[in-house]
C-alpha positions in Angstrom: -3.1 67.3 -3.0 -2.1 70.9 -2.2 -3.3 73.7 0.0 -3.6 77.3 -0.9 -4.9 80.5 0.7 -8.7 80.7 0.5 -9.7 83.0 -2.4 -13.0 84.0 -0.9 -11.6 85.3 2.5 -8.0 85.9 1.5 -6.9 83.5 4.2 -8.6 85.4 7.1 -11.3 82.7 7.7 -13.9 85.5 8.1 -16.9 85.9 5.7 -16.1 88.6 3.2 -19.7 89.9 2.6 -20.3 90.7 6.3 -16.6 91.1 7.3 -16.9 88.4 9.9 -19.8 90.0 11.8 -22.5 87.7 10.6 -24.8 90.6 9.7 -24.8 93.0 6.8 -24.7 96.8 7.0 -27.4 98.7 8.9 -29.7 101.0 6.9 -27.9 103.9 8.7 -25.1 104.0 11.3 -25.9 102.2 14.6 -29.5 101.4 13.5 -29.0 97.7 14.5 -31.3 96.6 11.6 -28.7 94.8 9.4 -30.0 91.5 8.2 -28.2 88.2 8.8 -25.6 87.4 6.2 -26.9 84.9 3.6 -23.4 83.9 2.6 -22.4 82.5 6.1 -25.9 82.0 7.6 -25.0 84.6 10.3 -22.0 82.8 11.6 -19.3 85.2 10.3 -17.2 82.3 9.2 -16.1 82.0 5.6 -18.4 79.4 3.9 -15.7 78.4 1.4 -13.0 77.3 3.8 -15.1 76.8 7.0 -13.0 79.4 8.8 -9.6 77.7 8.2 -8.3 80.2 5.7 -7.1 77.4 3.5 -8.4 75.7 0.4 -7.5 72.0 -0.1 -7.1 71.0 -3.7 -6.5 67.7 -5.6 -6.4 66.8 -9.3 -10.1 66.2 -9.6 -11.7 68.8 -7.3 -11.0 72.5 -6.8 -12.1 72.7 -3.1 -12.7 69.7 -0.9 -13.0 71.5 2.5 -16.0 70.2 4.4 -16.4 67.2 2.1 -15.2 63.6 2.3 -13.5 63.0 -1.0 -11.3 60.0 -2.1 -9.2 59.5 -5.2 -7.9 56.4 -6.9 -4.9 56.3 -4.4 -7.5 56.0 -1.6 -6.7 59.2 0.4 -9.6 60.7 2.2 -9.9 64.3 3.4 -12.7 65.6 5.6 -13.1 68.7 7.8 
């Protein structure tokens, strides 16, 4: 198992598409009509790393953040 910086948010923990605001850009400045971000469901948190900024890897899975995964050695990781 090894940990690396989250590729989606570059380690910030914020959702890249909405820059951590939870909403996308307004139709014009200060319009207030920006839709909720689909990538993070409006939370502003990176959906890939759940806001930790880290990706956890093992030999069989690229990203196990937010999931319970066990390998033959019996380790278990969960967020």
